[in-house]
GULUM-251455 format. One record per atom (N, C-alpha, C, O, CB): residue in one letter; x, y, z. Coordinates in steps of 0.2 Angstrom, whole numbers, padded with zeros to 4 digits, always signed. Last residue first. Glycine has a CB too. Layout:
! GULUM-251455
AXYZ/...
***
This chain:
! GULUM-251455
A+0663-0297+0096/A+0655-0293+0101/A+0653-0295+0105/A+0648-0293+0108/A+0648-0292+0098/A+0678-0293+0092/A+0673-0298+0097/A+0665-0293+0100/A+0664-0289+0105/A+0679-0299+0105/D+0681-0290+0073/D+0680-0287+0081/D+0678-0292+0084/D+0675-0297+0081/D+0675-0282+0081/G+0679-0291+0061/G+0684-0295+0062/G+0685-0293+0072/G+0690-0294+0075/G+0690-0292+0056/G+0674-0282+0053/G+0682-0279+0055/G+0684-0283+0059/G+0689-0282+0062/G+0682-0270+0058/E+0662-0287+0050/E+0666-0287+0046/E+0672-0284+0046/E+0676-0283+0041/E+0664-0285+0043/E+0657-0289+0066/E+0660-0293+0061/E+0662-0292+0057/E+0666-0297+0056/E+0658-0296+0059/L+0658-0272+0065/L+0660-0275+0070/L+0663-0283+0066/L+0668-0284+0062/L+0652-0276+0077/R+0644-0271+0059/R+0652-0269+0056/R+0658-0273+0063/R+0664-0275+0061/R+0652-0257+0054/G+0634-0278+0064/G+0640-0281+0057/G+0645-0275+0055/G+0650-0276+0051/G+0635-0282+0048/R+0634-0272+0077/R+0636-0281+0076/R+0638-0280+0067/R+0644-0282+0065/R+0626-0288+0077/L+0630-0260+0082/L+0635-0261+0078/L+0639-0267+0075/L+0645-0268+0072/L+0639-0257+0080/G+0617-0264+0089/G+0616-0259+0082/G+0622-0259+0077/G+0622-0260+0071/G+0614-0249+0084/T+0623-0270+0099/T+0617-0274+0094/T+0619-0269+0087/T+0622-0270+0081/T+0605-0272+0098/L+0634-0261+0105/L+0634-0268+0101/L+0631-0274+0096/L+0633-0279+0092/L+0633-0270+0104/A+0621-0254+0109/A+0629-0251+0107/A+0631-0258+0100/A+0630-0258+0094/A+0637-0251+0116/A+0614-0262+0116/A+0611-0258+0113/A+0616-0256+0109/A+0614-0255+0103/A+0607-0254+0116/L+0623-0268+0126/L+0620-0271+0122/L+0618-0266+0118/L+0622-0267+0113/L+0615-0276+0126/I+0628-0256+0133/I+0632-0256+0131/I+0629-0263+0125/I+0631-0263+0119/I+0638-0257+0137/A+0616-0250+0141/A+0620-0246+0135/A+0624-0250+0130/A+0624-0248+0124/A+0625-0242+0139/L+0614-0262+0148/L+0606-0260+0144/L+0611-0257+0136/L+0610-0258+0130/L+0599-0252+0149/M+0624-0260+0156/M+0625-0266+0153/M+0619-0265+0146/M+0619-0268+0141/M+0624-0272+0159/A+0625-0249+0161/A+0630-0247+0159/A+0627-0254+0154/A+0627-0253+0148/A+0636-0245+0164/P+0611-0247+0171/P+0612-0245+0161/P+0617-0246+0158/P+0617-0244+0152/P+0611-0238+0159/I+0619-0257+0177/I+0611-0261+0177/I+0611-0257+0167/I+0610-0259+0161/I+0603-0257+0186/I+0626-0253+0185/I+0629-0258+0182/I+0624-0261+0177/I+0625-0266+0175/I+0631-0262+0186/F+0625-0240+0195/F+0629-0239+0185/F+0629-0246+0181/F+0631-0246+0175/F+0640-0237+0186/N+0623-0239+0205/N+0617-0240+0201/N+0620-0241+0193/N+0617-0242+0188/N+0612-0233+0202/G+0633-0237+0216/G+0628-0243+0217/G+0623-0242+0213/G+0618-0244+0216/G+0625-0244+0223/P+0641-0225+0208/P+0643-0232+0208/P+0640-0236+0210/P+0642-0241+0208/P+0648-0232+0211/G+0631-0216+0197/G+0634-0218+0204/G+0638-0223+0205/G+0637-0227+0200/G+0629-0218+0208/F+0626-0211+0185/F+0619-0216+0188/F+0625-0216+0195/F+0621-0217+0200/F+0616-0226+0183/A+0636-0204+0178/A+0629-0200+0177/A+0624-0205+0184/A+0619-0202+0187/A+0625-0201+0167/L+0650-0209+0181/L+0648-0206+0179/L+0638-0200+0181/L+0636-0195+0184/L+0650-0210+0176/L+0645-0223+0174/L+0645-0223+0183/L+0645-0216+0185/L+0642-0215+0190/L+0652-0226+0187/C+0641-0221+0163/C+0634-0222+0167/C+0637-0222+0172/C+0633-0221+0177/C+0629-0228+0166/L+0654-0218+0158/L+0649-0212+0158/L+0642-0215+0161/L+0637-0211+0161/L+0648-0210+0149/L+0660-0230+0160/L+0661-0223+0164/L+0656-0221+0162/L+0652-0222+0167/L+0665-0218+0163/S+0652-0237+0152/S+0652-0238+0159/S+0654-0233+0160/S+0649-0230+0163/S+0656-0242+0162/L+0655-0231+0140/L+0648-0231+0141/L+0649-0233+0148/L+0647-0228+0151/L+0645-0236+0136/G+0672-0236+0139/G+0670-0230+0138/G+0660-0228+0141/G+0660-0223+0144/G+0671-0229+0129/V+0671-0248+0139/V+0675-0246+0143/V+0670-0239+0143/V+0666-0238+0147/V+0682-0247+0140/G+0663-0254+0129/G+0664-0255+0135/G+0663-0251+0141/G+0659-0251+0145/G+0668-0256+0135/L+0671-0250+0118/L+0663-0244+0118/L+0662-0248+0125/L+0659-0243+0129/L+0654-0247+0110/L+0682-0254+0119/L+0681-0247+0119/L+0675-0244+0123/L+0674-0240+0127/L+0681-0245+0111/A+0678-0267+0116/A+0679-0266+0121/A+0681-0260+0125/A+0683-0258+0131/A+0683-0271+0122/S+0673-0265+0102/S+0670-0268+0107/S+0671-0265+0115/S+0667-0263+0119/S+0671-0275+0106/T+0687-0260+0096/T+0679-0256+0095/T+0675-0257+0101/T+0674-0253+0106/T+0673-0260+0087/H+0697-0267+0094/H+0697-0263+0100/H+0691-0262+0102/H+0689-0264+0107/H+0699-0256+0099/R+0701-0278+0079/R+0702-0268+0083/R+0698-0270+0087/R+0695-0275+0085/R+0699-0258+0079/K+0709-0289+0083/K+0712-0284+0077/K+0711-0278+0080/K+0715-0275+0082/K+0709-0284+0071/E+0709-0297+0102/E+0705-0292+0094/E+0712-0289+0088/E+0718-0289+0089/E+0699-0281+0098/K+0717-0302+0107/K+0714-0307+0105/K+0711-0303+0098/K+0711-0304+0092/K+0710-0311+0112/L+0720-0293+0118/L+0725-0296+0114/L+0724-0302+0107/L+0729-0306+0105/L+0730-0299+0121/W+0707-0292+0124/W+0711-0288+0121/W+0715-0289+0115/W+0714-0286+0109/W+0715-0287+0124/Q+0708-0304+0133/Q+0703-0303+0126/Q+0706-0297+0120/Q+0706-0297+0114/Q+0693-0299+0129/E+0718-0302+0143/E+0719-0307+0137/E+0712-0306+0130/E+0712-0307+0124/E+0718-0315+0140/M+0711-0291+0147/M+0716-0291+0143/M+0719-0297+0136/M+0720-0296+0130/M+0721-0291+0149/F+0700-0298+0153/F+0700-0290+0149/F+0706-0290+0145/F+0705-0286+0140/F+0700-0283+0154/I+0706-0306+0162/I+0703-0307+0155/I+0700-0303+0151/I+0698-0305+0146/I+0699-0311+0155/V+0714-0296+0170/V+0716-0301+0166/V+0715-0304+0160/V+0718-0304+0155/V+0716-0305+0169/V+0703-0292+0178/V+0707-0286+0172/V+0710-0290+0167/V+0710-0289+0161/V+0714-0280+0176/F+0697-0302+0183/F+0692-0300+0177/F+0696-0295+0174/F+0695-0293+0168/F+0684-0297+0178/M+0708-0301+0191/M+0704-0308+0187/M+0702-0307+0183/M+0704-0310+0178/M+0700-0311+0189/A+0705-0294+0200/A+0713-0293+0198/A+0712-0298+0192/A+0716-0297+0188/A+0719-0296+0205/T+0693-0297+0208/T+0694-0288+0199/T+0700-0289+0195/T+0701-0287+0190/T+0696-0277+0203/M+0695-0308+0213/M+0693-0308+0207/M+0692-0301+0201/M+0691-0300+0195/M+0687-0311+0209/V+0706-0300+0222/V+0708-0308+0218/V+0700-0306+0211/V+0701-0303+0206/V+0707-0318+0226/F+0699-0292+0231/F+0702-0287+0222/F+0703-0292+0220/F+0703-0292+0214/F+0710-0281+0222/D+0695-0297+0241/D+0688-0299+0237/D+0692-0295+0230/D+0689-0294+0225/D+0679-0294+0240/L+0708-0294+0251/L+0704-0300+0249/L+0700-0303+0241/L+0701-0308+0237/L+0699-0300+0254/G+0706-0282+0259/G+0708-0284+0252/G+0707-0290+0249/G+0706-0290+0243/G+0713-0283+0250/E+0707-0292+0274/E+0705-0286+0271/E+0710-0286+0265/E+0716-0289+0265/E+0707-0279+0277/T+0708-0304+0281/T+0703-0305+0275/T+0705-0298+0271/T+0706-0298+0264/T+0694-0305+0278/N+0719-0313+0293/N+0718-0303+0288/N+0713-0303+0286/N+0710-0303+0291/N+0722-0300+0279/F+0714-0327+0302/F+0718-0324+0298/F+0714-0315+0294/F+0708-0312+0293/F+0718-0331+0292/R+0713-0339+0307/R+0710-0333+0310/R+0717-0330+0306/R+0723-0331+0306/R+0709-0333+0320/I+0701-0355+0309/I+0705-0350+0307/I+0705-0344+0307/I+0700-0341+0306/I+0706-0351+0304/L+0693-0362+0318/L+0698-0362+0320/L+0705-0359+0315/L+0711-0360+0317/L+0699-0367+0321/S+0679-0357+0316/S+0682-0357+0322/S+0688-0359+0322/S+0691-0356+0326/S+0678-0361+0326/G+0678-0364+0302/G+0679-0355+0303/G+0682-0354+0309/G+0686-0350+0310/G+0672-0350+0302/F+0680-0377+0296/F+0687-0374+0299/F+0686-0368+0301/F+0691-0364+0302/F+0694-0375+0293/I+0667-0379+0292/I+0668-0383+0295/I+0676-0380+0298/I+0677-0382+0304/I+0667-0389+0292/G+0665-0365+0282/G+0660-0367+0287/G+0663-0370+0293/G+0663-0368+0298/G+0656-0372+0284/G+0677-0368+0274/G+0678-0362+0279/G+0673-0364+0284/G+0674-0363+0290/G+0677-0355+0276/L+0672-0380+0269/L+0678-0381+0270/L+0678-0374+0276/L+0680-0375+0282/L+0682-0380+0263/T+0662-0374+0260/T+0662-0379+0265/T+0667-0379+0271/T+0665-0378+0276/T+0662-0384+0262/A+0668-0366+0253/A+0665-0362+0257/A+0662-0366+0263/A+0660-0365+0269/A+0659-0359+0253/G+0678-0373+0246/G+0677-0369+0249/G+0676-0366+0253/G+0680-0363+0256/G+0676-0368+0248/S+0669-0381+0236/S+0672-0384+0241/S+0676-0381+0248/S+0677-0383+0253/S+0675-0386+0238/F+0660-0374+0231/F+0657-0376+0235/F+0661-0381+0242/F+0660-0383+0248/F+0651-0379+0231/W+0670-0367+0224/W+0667-0363+0226/W+0662-0367+0233/W+0660-0364+0238/W+0664-0360+0220/Y+0675-0379+0214/Y+0678-0374+0220/Y+0676-0371+0223/Y+0680-0369+0227/Y+0683-0371+0219/V+0662-0384+0209/V+0666-0386+0214/V+0670-0384+0217/V+0670-0386+0223/V+0668-0388+0214/H+0660-0374+0200/H+0656-0373+0205/H+0659-0380+0211/H+0657-0380+0217/H+0648-0373+0203/N+0672-0373+0192/N+0669-0369+0197/N+0665-0369+0202/N+0666-0365+0207/N+0667-0366+0196/L+0667-0385+0187/L+0673-0386+0192/L+0676-0380+0195/L+0680-0380+0199/L+0679-0388+0189/L+0655-0384+0180/L+0656-0391+0186/L+0661-0387+0190/L+0660-0386+0196/L+0659-0399+0184/T+0661-0375+0170/T+0656-0373+0173/T+0655-0377+0182/T+0655-0374+0187/T+0650-0375+0169/V+0669-0382+0161/V+0671-0376+0165/V+0665-0376+0170/V+0667-0378+0175/V+0671-0368+0160/F+0658-0393+0160/F+0667-0395+0163/F+0668-0387+0166/F+0669-0386+0172/F+0675-0398+0154/F+0653-0388+0149/F+0652-0391+0155/F+0655-0393+0161/F+0652-0395+0167/F+0652-0394+0154/M+0660-0386+0140/M+0658-0380+0144/M+0652-0382+0152/M+0649-0380+0157/M+0653-0374+0137/F+0665-0398+0137/F+0670-0391+0137/F+0669-0384+0142/F+0672-0380+0145/F+0670-0389+0130/W+0654-0401+0132/W+0657-0404+0137/W+0663-0401+0140/W+0665-0402+0146/W+0658-0410+0135/S+0652-0395+0121/S+0645-0393+0125/S+0648-0398+0133/S+0645-0398+0139/S+0636-0397+0120/R+0662-0397+0113/R+0660-0391+0114/R+0656-0388+0121/R+0657-0383+0125/R+0656-0390+0109/D+0675-0409+0111/D+0667-0407+0109/D+0664-0401+0115/D+0664-0402+0121/D+0662-0415+0109/V+0688-0406+0101/V+0684-0405+0108/V+0679-0403+0108/V+0677-0397+0106/V+0686-0402+0113/D+0693-0402+0089/D+0693-0409+0091/D+0689-0410+0096/D+0687-0415+0097/D+0699-0413+0091/E+0695-0389+0089/E+0692-0392+0084/E+0687-0397+0086/E+0681-0397+0086/E+0697-0395+0079/P+0693-0382+0104/P+0701-0385+0098/P+0695-0389+0096/P+0692-0392+0100/P+0711-0390+0102/I+0692-0364+0111/I+0692-0373+0110/I+0694-0377+0103/I+0696-0374+0098/I+0684-0376+0110/E+0696-0351+0116/E+0696-0356+0109/E+0696-0362+0110/E+0702-0365+0109/E+0701-0355+0104/A+0685-0344+0127/A+0688-0347+0125/A+0690-0351+0118/A+0686-0354+0114/A+0686-0349+0129/T+0675-0335+0130/T+0679-0331+0126/T+0685-0336+0123/T+0689-0335+0118/T+0682-0324+0131/Y+0665-0341+0134/Y+0663-0334+0131/Y+0670-0332+0125/Y+0670-0330+0119/Y+0661-0328+0137/N+0667-0349+0145/N+0664-0352+0139/N+0663-0345+0135/N+0657-0346+0133/N+0657-0357+0140/I+0673-0337+0154/I+0679-0342+0151/I+0675-0344+0146/I+0678-0341+0141/I+0681-0349+0155/S+0664-0329+0156/S+0671-0328+0156/S+0674-0330+0148/S+0675-0328+0143/S+0674-0332+0161/F+0657-0340+0163/F+0652-0334+0158/F+0659-0333+0152/F+0659-0335+0146/F+0650-0324+0164/S+0663-0342+0174/S+0661-0349+0170/S+0660-0345+0162/S+0661-0347+0156/S+0654-0354+0174/E+0663-0329+0182/E+0670-0333+0178/E+0669-0338+0173/E+0673-0339+0168/E+0676-0337+0184/D+0650-0329+0184/D+0653-0322+0180/D+0660-0325+0176/D+0663-0324+0171/D+0655-0315+0187/C+0640-0341+0181/C+0644-0337+0187/C+0648-0334+0183/C+0650-0337+0178/C+0647-0340+0192/M+0630-0354+0179/M+0632-0349+0172/M+0635-0344+0177/M+0630-0341+0179/M+0625-0345+0166/G+0623-0364+0182/G+0628-0365+0185/G+0634-0357+0182/G+0640-0356+0182/G+0630-0374+0183/F+0611-0364+0175/F+0611-0363+0181/F+0616-0360+0184/F+0615-0355+0188/F+0610-0367+0183/I+0615-0368+0163/I+0612-0359+0163/I+0612-0359+0171/I+0615-0354+0174/I+0600-0357+0158/L+0621-0380+0163/L+0624-0374+0161/L+0621-0367+0165/L+0624-0363+0168/L+0622-0374+0153/Y+0610-0388+0167/Y+0615-0385+0171/Y+0619-0381+0171/Y+0622-0378+0175/Y+0619-0388+0173/P+0602-0386+0155/P+0598-0383+0161/P+0605-0381+0167/P+0606-0376+0171/P+0591-0390+0164/K+0610-0393+0148/K+0610-0386+0145/K+0607-0384+0154/K+0611-0380+0158/K+0603-0385+0136/K+0616-0406+0144/K+0619-0401+0148/K+0616-0397+0150/K+0619-0394+0154/K+0623-0400+0147/W+0607-0412+0137/W+0604-0415+0144/W+0608-0409+0148/W+0606-0407+0154/W+0606-0424+0146/G+0609-0402+0124/G+0607-0408+0124/G+0604-0406+0135/G+0601-0401+0138/G+0616-0416+0122/A+0618-0392+0116/A+0618-0394+0123/A+0615-0400+0126/A+0618-0404+0130/A+0617-0390+0127/G+0611-0384+0106/G+0614-0388+0106/G+0617-0395+0112/G+0617-0401+0111/G+0617-0385+0103/R+0616-0368+0111/R+0612-0373+0107/R+0613-0379+0106/R+0619-0379+0107/R+0611-0372+0101/Y+0624-0361+0117/Y+0623-0368+0122/Y+0617-0372+0116/Y+0615-0378+0117/Y+0619-0364+0134/K+0630-0349+0110/K+0634-0357+0111/K+0630-0362+0115/K+0634-0367+0117/K+0641-0356+0114/D+0619-0346+0109/D+0620-0347+0102/D+0624-0353+0105/D+0624-0359+0103/D+0623-0342+0097/L+0617-0338+0120/L+0613-0342+0117/L+0613-0345+0112/L+0607-0347+0109/L+0608-0341+0117/M+0625-0332+0127/M+0627-0337+0128/M+0621-0340+0124/M+0619-0346+0127/M+0629-0338+0133/S+0619-0318+0129/S+0626-0319+0123/S+0626-0326+0122/S+0626-0327+0116/S+0635-0318+0127/L+0607-0321+0136/L+0607-0318+0129/L+0613-0322+0126/L+0613-0327+0122/L+0607-0309+0129/G+0618-0321+0149/G+0612-0328+0145/G+0609-0326+0138/G+0610-0330+0134/G+0602-0329+0152/Y+0621-0311+0153/Y+0627-0317+0150/Y+0622-0321+0146/Y+0623-0324+0140/Y+0632-0323+0157/F+0609-0303+0153/F+0614-0302+0146/F+0619-0308+0148/F+0622-0309+0143/F+0618-0295+0145/L+0605-0308+0166/L+0600-0308+0162/L+0606-0308+0152/L+0606-0313+0148/L+0595-0300+0165/H+0616-0306+0174/H+0617-0314+0171/H+0611-0312+0166/H+0613-0314+0161/H+0615-0322+0176/R+0614-0293+0178/R+0619-0296+0175/R+0619-0302+0170/R+0621-0303+0164/R+0625-0297+0180/A+0608-0297+0188/A+0602-0292+0185/A+0608-0294+0178/A+0606-0296+0173/A+0600-0282+0190/N+0610-0300+0204/N+0611-0305+0199/N+0608-0301+0192/N+0606-0306+0189/N+0606-0311+0201/I+0606-0288+0212/I+0611-0288+0214/I+0615-0293+0205/I+0620-0292+0202/I+0609-0290+0223/M+0592-0286+0209/M+0596-0282+0209/M+0603-0283+0207/M+0605-0281+0202/M+0596-0279+0215/L+0588-0300+0213/L+0586-0296+0206/L+0590-0290+0206/L+0593-0290+0201/L+0579-0294+0205/A+0589-0300+0227/A+0594-0304+0222/A+0595-0302+0214/A+0600-0303+0211/A+0593-0310+0223/M+0584-0289+0232/M+0588-0288+0233/M+0593-0295+0227/M+0599-0294+0225/M+0589-0287+0241/V+0569-0293+0228/V+0571-0286+0225/V+0579-0287+0224/V+0582-0285+0219/V+0570-0279+0231/L+0568-0303+0236/L+0569-0305+0231/L+0570-0300+0225/L+0571-0302+0219/L+0565-0307+0230/A+0571-0300+0249/A+0574-0304+0245/A+0575-0306+0242/A+0580-0310+0241/A+0575-0306+0246/Q+0559-0292+0249/Q+0566-0286+0249/Q+0569-0292+0248/Q+0570-0291+0242/Q+0570-0280+0255/I+0550-0302+0248/I+0551-0296+0245/I+0556-0291+0242/I+0558-0289+0237/I+0550-0294+0248/P+0551-0307+0264/P+0555-0311+0255/P+0554-0308+0250/P+0558-0310+0246/P+0552-0317+0251/N+0557-0306+0277/N+0556-0301+0272/N+0557-0306+0267/N+0562-0309+0266/N+0562-0295+0271/F+0561-0310+0291/F+0560-0311+0287/F+0555-0307+0283/F+0550-0305+0285/F+0559-0316+0287/A+0573-0301+0298/A+0566-0298+0300/A+0564-0305+0292/A+0567-0303+0287/A+0564-0286+0300/G+0592-0306+0299/G+0586-0298+0300/G+0579-0302+0300/G+0580-0307+0303/G+0585-0292+0292/L+0598-0315+0296/L+0600-0315+0301/L+0592-0308+0303/L+0590-0307+0309/L+0610-0314+0300/L+0597-0318+0283/L+0594-0323+0287/L+0596-0320+0294/L+0594-0324+0298/L+0597-0330+0285/L+0603-0306+0279/L+0595-0307+0275/L+0592-0313+0281/L+0586-0312+0283/L+0597-0313+0264/N+0613-0307+0281/N+0610-0302+0283/N+0603-0303+0284/N+0598-0300+0287/N+0612-0297+0279/V+0618-0317+0272/V+0618-0318+0277/V+0613-0313+0285/V+0612-0314+0291/V+0625-0320+0277/A+0614-0315+0259/A+0609-0318+0262/A+0610-0320+0270/A+0606-0322+0274/A+0609-0324+0258/V+0627-0308+0254/V+0622-0303+0254/V+0617-0307+0261/V+0615-0304+0266/V+0618-0300+0245/F+0633-0319+0251/F+0636-0314+0257/F+0631-0311+0260/F+0630-0311+0266/F+0641-0308+0256/E+0625-0325+0239/E+0626-0328+0247/E+0631-0325+0253/E+0632-0327+0259/E+0629-0334+0245/M+0627-0313+0232/M+0620-0314+0235/M+0621-0318+0241/M+0619-0316+0246/M+0614-0317+0231/S+0641-0316+0228/S+0639-0309+0229/S+0633-0309+0234/S+0633-0306+0239/S+0637-0305+0223/G+0639-0330+0221/G+0644-0326+0229/G+0641-0319+0232/G+0640-0318+0238/G+0653-0325+0227/A+0630-0340+0221/A+0631-0334+0217/A+0633-0331+0223/A+0630-0329+0228/A+0625-0330+0212/F+0624-0353+0221/F+0628-0351+0219/F+0630-0345+0217/F+0633-0344+0211/F+0629-0354+0217/I+0612-0361+0229/I+0612-0355+0226/I+0618-0351+0219/I+0616-0347+0215/I+0612-0351+0231/T+0617-0373+0230/T+0611-0374+0226/T+0610-0367+0224/T+0608-0366+0218/T+0605-0376+0229/L+0630-0376+0235/L+0629-0380+0231/L+0620-0375+0227/L+0619-0375+0221/L+0629-0389+0235/S+0631-0365+0245/S+0636-0361+0241/S+0633-0368+0233/S+0634-0367+0227/S+0647-0362+0245/M+0620-0367+0254/M+0619-0361+0249/M+0623-0362+0244/M+0621-0360+0239/M+0619-0355+0252/L+0626-0379+0260/L+0620-0380+0254/L+0618-0373+0250/L+0616-0372+0245/L+0611-0384+0259/M+0637-0374+0264/M+0638-0379+0261/M+0633-0379+0256/M+0635-0380+0250/M+0637-0383+0265/P+0634-0363+0274/P+0636-0363+0268/P+0637-0367+0261/P+0637-0365+0255/P+0639-0361+0270/Y+0623-0372+0284/Y+0622-0364+0276/Y+0627-0363+0271/Y+0625-0363+0266/Y+0623-0354+0279/W+0632-0382+0289/W+0629-0385+0284/W+0626-0378+0279/W+0626-0379+0272/W+0624-0390+0287/F+0640-0377+0300/F+0644-0376+0292/F+0637-0378+0286/F+0636-0376+0280/F+0653-0384+0290/S+0629-0365+0306/S+0632-0370+0306/S+0637-0373+0299/S+0635-0370+0294/S+0627-0375+0309/F+0631-0348+0309/F+0629-0352+0307/F+0631-0359+0308/F+0636-0359+0312/F+0629-0350+0302/G+0636-0335+0316/G+0632-0340+0318/G+0629-0348+0317/G+0626-0352+0320/G+0629-0337+0320/S+0644-0331+0311/S+0638-0326+0310/S+0633-0331+0315/S+0627-0329+0316/S+0635-0324+0302/V+0657-0334+0309/V+0656-0331+0316/V+0650-0328+0316/V+0649-0324+0320/V+0662-0326+0317/N+0651-0343+0298/N+0653-0347+0305/N+0653-0343+0314/N+0651-0344+0320/N+0661-0350+0303/M+0653-0336+0288/M+0646-0341+0291/M+0645-0340+0297/M+0641-0337+0300/M+0645-0348+0290/Y+0663-0332+0286/Y+0659-0325+0289/Y+0654-0331+0292/Y+0651-0330+0297/Y+0656-0317+0283/V+0670-0345+0284/V+0673-0341+0291/V+0665-0335+0294/V+0663-0334+0299/V+0683-0335+0287/G+0664-0347+0270/G+0662-0350+0276/G+0662-0348+0282/G+0657-0347+0286/G+0666-0354+0278/Y+0668-0333+0265/Y+0662-0337+0264/Y+0660-0341+0271/Y+0657-0339+0275/Y+0663-0343+0258/T+0682-0338+0265/T+0681-0334+0268/T+0674-0332+0269/T+0673-0329+0275/T+0683-0330+0266/L+0682-0351+0255/L+0687-0350+0263/L+0681-0345+0268/L+0677-0347+0271/L+0696-0344+0263/G+0677-0342+0245/G+0675-0349+0248/G+0676-0347+0255/G+0673-0344+0259/G+0679-0355+0245/L+0689-0333+0243/L+0684-0331+0245/L+0680-0335+0246/L+0677-0332+0250/L+0681-0328+0243/F+0700-0345+0240/F+0700-0340+0245/F+0693-0336+0248/F+0692-0335+0254/F+0705-0335+0243/W+0691-0352+0229/W+0695-0353+0237/W+0695-0348+0240/W+0690-0347+0243/W+0703-0355+0237/F+0692-0343+0220/F+0684-0346+0224/F+0686-0349+0230/F+0683-0347+0235/F+0680-0353+0221/G+0707-0340+0216/G+0702-0335+0219/G+0694-0337+0221/G+0690-0333+0223/G+0702-0328+0214/A+0710-0354+0213/A+0714-0349+0216/A+0707-0341+0219/A+0706-0339+0225/A+0721-0348+0208/F+0702-0358+0203/F+0701-0361+0209/F+0705-0357+0212/F+0701-0356+0217/F+0703-0368+0209/I+0702-0347+0191/I+0696-0346+0197/I+0698-0351+0201/I+0693-0350+0205/I+0689-0347+0195/P+0715-0352+0185/P+0713-0347+0189/P+0709-0343+0193/P+0710-0339+0197/P+0714-0345+0186/I+0709-0366+0183/I+0715-0365+0188/I+0715-0358+0190/I+0715-0357+0196/I+0723-0369+0186/T+0702-0367+0171/T+0698-0365+0179/T+0703-0365+0183/T+0701-0366+0189/T+0691-0370+0182/H+0710-0369+0160/H+0709-0363+0161/H+0703-0363+0168/H+0700-0358+0168/H+0708-0359+0153/P+0714-0384+0164/P+0719-0378+0164/P+0715-0372+0164/P+0717-0367+0168/P+0725-0378+0157/F+0698-0392+0160/F+0702-0387+0169/F+0707-0385+0168/F+0706-0380+0172/F+0705-0391+0176/A+0696-0393+0148/A+0694-0387+0152/A+0698-0385+0158/A+0699-0380+0160/A+0688-0389+0153/C+0706-0403+0142/C+0706-0395+0140/C+0702-0389+0145/C+0704-0383+0147/C+0700-0395+0132/R+0701-0413+0148/R+0708-0411+0150/R+0710-0404+0147/R+0715-0401+0148/R+0714-0416+0149/F+0689-0414+0148/F+0689-0412+0153/F+0698-0410+0154/F+0701-0407+0159/F+0685-0417+0158/A+0688-0416+0133/A+0684-0410+0135/A+0686-0409+0142/A+0686-0403+0143/A+0676-0412+0134/K+0694-0431+0135/K+0697-0424+0132/K+0695-0417+0134/K+0699-0413+0136/K+0696-0423+0124/R+0684-0436+0143/R+0689-0437+0145/R+0694-0429+0143/R+0696-0425+0146/R+0690-0443+0144/I+0673-0436+0133/I+0672-0434+0139/I+0679-0431+0144/I+0679-0425+0147/I+0670-0440+0141/T+0679-0444+0122/T+0678-0438+0122/T+0675-0432+0128/T+0675-0426+0127/T+0675-0438+0116/T+0681-0454+0130/T+0684-0451+0126/T+0685-0444+0125/T+0689-0440+0127/T+0683-0452+0122/T+0668-0458+0130/T+0671-0459+0137/T+0678-0456+0135/T+0682-0455+0140/T+0672-0467+0140/K+0663-0461+0117/K+0660-0455+0121/K+0666-0454+0126/K+0668-0448+0127/K+0653-0457+0125/S+0671-0471+0115/S+0672-0466+0110/S+0669-0459+0113/S+0672-0454+0114/S+0669-0468+0102/H+0666-0482+0122/H+0676-0482+0122/H+0676-0474+0119/H+0681-0471+0121/H+0681-0490+0115/M+0652-0483+0116/M+0656-0481+0122/M+0663-0479+0123/M+0665-0473+0125/M+0655-0486+0125/
***
């Protein structure tokens, strides 16, 4: 029992520092979402329960208009699939990492947002730290950050007045930092250059509103085809 408690504590202490940048972004965006729900006429129960059970930031913002509009479950389903289709590729990438996670695996799958995926996929976890507990705490902490921010925003939304213009760039900046960190870890940069190049080509071909899924399919196909060479060269696929 003591050994298990020590394992859990060690994993938590190792995971927490990785989530501090996420805390800053999630709290600001969560507060913004809660305020947005409040000014749209919803009680704080809505952002609180939606952030707890949906846990998909972009979809939660879109859901405000869906709730205010006419009841259309088909539209809601298609919208959710379009917005969150990228998680299909996240899931495929994490198959090996989640293997052996036991009872924690269902929650890891449910709570795998962009930020949790980025940390759990790229983090160099020490050998003496349990990997499944590390990933569990990364996912849980990020979930708590978003949930608490959205709930507080919903509660105090009528009292908070601030200019949120440009606030959504916080998450973009964070992903740029994650990309740069991964770039510095790689000996070669084939996978990174493939990702950037194929994304730009798809952006030009399909436009800013439709390029994400084609880009991910192209990247997945390219990395799958070049997997052997990338692994031999020490490049992160």
